[in-house]
C-alpha angles and dihedrals in degrees: 000000000000091000090052092052093048090048090051094049090048090050093050090048094053093044090052091052092047094054097066117073118232123233109279094029116132111231142169117220128183126201144096125314121230141172110224133185132028133275131312089029111036116152135200111238132185113209105203125216090262089055098253116141122223126187109229119218122194096036116095124227087241092054092047097048091072091053099041110144095008123126110249140170116224123197115195153116123286111243098172115021122218115255146123095291096041117097094190125002116225135214129192106225117232098163131013120190134174106251127218117251114269 
């Protein structure tokens, strides 16, 4: 029984590590687009379907304002990976598309 418990804990630990993409990984995320913050430091943010926020680099605030609140899919490269010591993960945007409603 003890071996089974140790194996289960190890499996959960590995699964948790595998879920977060590493910096440099190419990912596709879907969620709603928002502009957060005030001048002079507004930022473009994607709130994913699981309520995680990602800062989007490579999309201007002007471009994002027309899409605010819309559901989009972003393809890009992870710049700051999510994790315990990351305040806000970041993604460099390569492709931004309007996504169909869930």
